[in-house]
DRENTI-670601 format. One record per residue (C-alpha): residue number from 0; residue in three letters; x negated, y, z. Coordinates in steps of 0.02 Angstrom, whole numbers. Layout:
% residues N
- NUM  ALA  X  Y  Z .
...
//
This chain:
% residues 225
- 0  MET  -2796  1975  224 .
- 1  LYS  -2622  1973  155 .
- 2  GLU  -2507  1830  200 .
- 3  VAL  -2459  1725  49 .
- 4  ARG  -2275  1690  50 .
- 5  LYS  -2207  1536  -31 .
- 6  PRO  -2068  1568  -155 .
- 7  LYS  -1896  1523  -90 .
- 8  ALA  -1812  1374  -168 .
- 9  SER  -1667  1417  -279 .
- 10  PRO  -1493  1367  -220 .
- 11  ALA  -1483  1240  -361 .
- 12  ARG  -1649  1161  -312 .
- 13  ALA  -1598  1156  -127 .
- 14  ALA  -1433  1072  -172 .
- 15  ALA  -1525  946  -279 .
- 16  SER  -1640  902  -134 .
- 17  ASP  -1487  860  -26 .
- 18  ILE  -1421  733  -152 .
- 19  PRO  -1534  587  -97 .
- 20  ALA  -1484  612  85 .
- 21  ALA  -1300  618  37 .
- 22  LEU  -1317  457  -62 .
- 23  ALA  -1411  371  79 .
- 24  LYS  -1267  390  203 .
- 25  PRO  -1142  282  106 .
- 26  LYS  -1277  152  78 .
- 27  ARG  -1316  146  265 .
- 28  ALA  -1131  129  301 .
- 29  GLU  -1116  -12  174 .
- 30  ARG  -1264  -104  249 .
- 31  ALA  -1191  -85  424 .
- 32  ALA  -1023  -152  362 .
- 33  GLU  -1110  -299  279 .
- 34  ARG  -1205  -340  439 .
- 35  ARG  -1045  -329  541 .
- 36  GLN  -956  -447  421 .
- 37  ALA  -1104  -567  425 .
- 38  ILE  -1093  -569  614 .
- 39  ILE  -905  -602  609 .
- 40  ASP  -927  -744  484 .
- 41  ALA  -1067  -820  588 .
- 42  ALA  -962  -804  745 .
- 43  MET  -819  -896  660 .
- 44  ASP  -937  -1039  614 .
- 45  GLU  -1012  -1050  788 .
- 46  PHE  -848  -1040  883 .
- 47  ILE  -770  -1175  776 .
- 48  ALA  -923  -1287  786 .
- 49  ARG  -963  -1266  971 .
- 50  GLY  -809  -1195  1054 .
- 51  PHE  -798  -1029  1145 .
- 52  ALA  -888  -1082  1304 .
- 53  ALA  -1039  -1161  1219 .
- 54  THR  -1065  -1026  1088 .
- 55  ARG  -1215  -913  1122 .
- 56  LEU  -1249  -742  1049 .
- 57  ASP  -1424  -802  1003 .
- 58  ASP  -1348  -936  891 .
- 59  ILE  -1231  -811  810 .
- 60  ALA  -1374  -691  777 .
- 61  LYS  -1481  -829  702 .
- 62  ARG  -1340  -888  587 .
- 63  ALA  -1301  -709  535 .
- 64  GLY  -1485  -672  501 .
- 65  VAL  -1492  -523  619 .
- 66  ALA  -1578  -481  781 .
- 67  LYS  -1479  -514  939 .
- 68  GLY  -1485  -328  979 .
- 69  THR  -1394  -290  816 .
- 70  ILE  -1241  -382  880 .
- 71  TYR  -1225  -257  1022 .
- 72  LEU  -1216  -115  897 .
- 73  HIS  -1050  -188  840 .
- 74  PHE  -980  -290  985 .
- 75  LYS  -985  -272  1173 .
- 76  ASP  -993  -458  1209 .
- 77  LYS  -940  -631  1149 .
- 78  GLU  -760  -603  1203 .
- 79  SER  -740  -444  1101 .
- 80  MET  -812  -536  951 .
- 81  PHE  -683  -674  969 .
- 82  GLU  -545  -545  985 .
- 83  GLU  -602  -468  821 .
- 84  LEU  -584  -638  737 .
- 85  ILE  -405  -653  800 .
- 86  ARG  -368  -474  750 .
- 87  THR  -430  -497  572 .
- 88  ALA  -384  -679  537 .
- 89  ILE  -219  -708  629 .
- 90  VAL  -134  -542  667 .
- 91  PRO  -104  -497  482 .
- 92  LEU  -8  -660  459 .
- 93  VAL  109  -615  603 .
- 94  GLY  142  -446  523 .
- 95  ARG  222  -533  376 .
- 96  MET  356  -605  491 .
- 97  GLN  427  -434  530 .
- 98  GLY  553  -335  428 .
- 99  THR  722  -365  349 .
- 100  PRO  775  -472  201 .
- 101  PRO  775  -386  31 .
- 102  ALA  940  -338  -48 .
- 103  GLY  1036  -495  -91 .
- 104  GLY  920  -605  11 .
- 105  THR  968  -711  161 .
- 106  VAL  889  -718  333 .
- 107  ARG  844  -899  299 .
- 108  ASP  754  -851  139 .
- 109  MET  648  -722  231 .
- 110  ILE  609  -837  377 .
- 111  GLU  566  -979  261 .
- 112  ALA  451  -874  152 .
- 113  SER  356  -791  295 .
- 114  ALA  346  -944  407 .
- 115  LEU  293  -1061  267 .
- 116  ALA  156  -940  217 .
- 117  PHE  99  -938  398 .
- 118  ILE  101  -1129  410 .
- 119  ARG  4  -1147  247 .
- 120  GLU  -130  -1025  305 .
- 121  ILE  -144  -1103  477 .
- 122  SER  -142  -1285  424 .
- 123  THR  -257  -1271  273 .
- 124  SER  -387  -1143  329 .
- 125  ARG  -505  -1111  473 .
- 126  ARG  -373  -999  551 .
- 127  GLY  -297  -1158  620 .
- 128  ASP  -462  -1198  706 .
- 129  LEU  -453  -1031  795 .
- 130  VAL  -277  -1066  856 .
- 131  ARG  -330  -1238  917 .
- 132  LEU  -478  -1160  1005 .
- 133  VAL  -363  -1040  1098 .
- 134  VAL  -251  -1186  1149 .
- 135  ALA  -400  -1290  1208 .
- 136  GLU  -501  -1156  1299 .
- 137  GLY  -370  -1027  1344 .
- 138  PRO  -338  -1103  1517 .
- 139  ARG  -523  -1083  1561 .
- 140  PHE  -536  -910  1483 .
- 141  PRO  -371  -822  1524 .
- 142  ALA  -430  -659  1446 .
- 143  ILE  -431  -745  1276 .
- 144  ALA  -258  -816  1304 .
- 145  ASP  -194  -647  1362 .
- 146  PHE  -263  -561  1208 .
- 147  TYR  -188  -693  1093 .
- 148  TYR  -19  -678  1178 .
- 149  ARG  -21  -489  1167 .
- 150  GLU  -79  -474  986 .
- 151  VAL  -4  -631  908 .
- 152  VAL  127  -722  1011 .
- 153  SER  227  -574  1078 .
- 154  LYS  232  -489  907 .
- 155  GLY  279  -650  819 .
- 156  LEU  419  -687  943 .
- 157  ALA  485  -510  929 .
- 158  GLY  493  -526  740 .
- 159  MET  576  -696  750 .
- 160  ARG  704  -636  878 .
- 161  ALA  750  -488  768 .
- 162  MET  780  -602  619 .
- 163  ILE  879  -726  724 .
- 164  GLU  992  -587  789 .
- 165  LEU  1019  -527  611 .
- 166  GLY  1060  -705  558 .
- 167  ILE  1187  -719  699 .
- 168  ALA  1265  -553  653 .
- 169  ARG  1280  -606  472 .
- 170  GLY  1354  -774  518 .
- 171  GLU  1206  -873  452 .
- 172  ILE  1161  -942  624 .
- 173  ALA  1299  -1018  729 .
- 174  ASN  1206  -1049  892 .
- 175  LYS  1186  -881  978 .
- 176  GLY  1073  -959  1110 .
- 177  LEU  932  -967  983 .
- 178  ALA  902  -779  1005 .
- 179  LYS  853  -815  1186 .
- 180  TYR  727  -946  1134 .
- 181  PRO  642  -890  972 .
- 182  GLN  502  -1010  1016 .
- 183  LEU  614  -1147  947 .
- 184  LEU  607  -1069  775 .
- 185  VAL  417  -1074  764 .
- 186  ALA  394  -1238  858 .
- 187  PRO  352  -1336  697 .
- 188  ALA  204  -1221  665 .
- 189  ILE  131  -1262  836 .
- 190  ILE  162  -1447  810 .
- 191  ALA  76  -1438  641 .
- 192  VAL  -80  -1356  715 .
- 193  ILE  -95  -1485  854 .
- 194  TRP  -51  -1633  742 .
- 195  GLN  -179  -1583  610 .
- 196  SER  -323  -1590  734 .
- 197  LEU  -271  -1745  832 .
- 198  PHE  -166  -1863  726 .
- 199  ALA  -178  -1816  542 .
- 200  ARG  -302  -1954  505 .
- 201  HIS  -178  -2081  573 .
- 202  ALA  -16  -2009  505 .
- 203  PRO  -29  -1860  386 .
- 204  LEU  108  -1733  418 .
- 205  ASP  196  -1632  284 .
- 206  ALA  217  -1476  388 .
- 207  ILE  308  -1382  249 .
- 208  GLU  444  -1512  229 .
- 209  MET  457  -1531  417 .
- 210  PHE  490  -1345  433 .
- 211  ARG  621  -1347  295 .
- 212  THR  710  -1489  385 .
- 213  HIS  699  -1387  545 .
- 214  LEU  783  -1241  457 .
- 215  ASP  921  -1357  397 .
- 216  LEU  958  -1397  580 .
- 217  ILE  972  -1211  619 .
- 218  PHE  1057  -1142  464 .
- 219  GLY  1140  -1297  396 .
- 220  GLU  1085  -1392  242 .
- 221  ARG  1069  -1295  82 .
- 222  ARG  1205  -1328  -43 .
- 223  THR  1148  -1403  -206 .
- 224  THR  1237  -1364  -368 .
//
């Protein structure tokens, strides 16, 4: 009995059969990205509502609508999840504080624009809650504080110091000691974060105007025409 051979598929037909598989890969990647973002959003809600110590992965999974095991496909543990929140919500704001003034611009103009944008974002969004959480729970969880210092504080201070030194070189800043303590330049932002959570209901604080007054003390009052 002769063996019946099946006709070989044409190259065009074989290529066509690969199309569904090729289309499925981007869709799987999209779904994975959506699940990851849902986990991050749920983590933000849980950390802000419960604090770092009290937040459980079970609660995050329930809020995100995924199985607990799905979290481990994206994050090693609760700490790495919190680090991702800092990396995506806070670090980009610090990046705006680095660089040099545009042609014709002053150091004060650049500091004012970048710092005020930072203050607005921190004081009017949930980013401020993350900063307050680091302040409140960092002493008990030094790994969180270390990560925040490395990714946010150190980079922010480096950017501020560079702008201060440029301001001194240009004659815009008279006190050269400020370069040694760039923390002084961003102190109003820290005050605003703490004040907003503790005392705003008693005495609302205009953090923007406070910072402008702070800049007047450093650069001198702006001249009005």
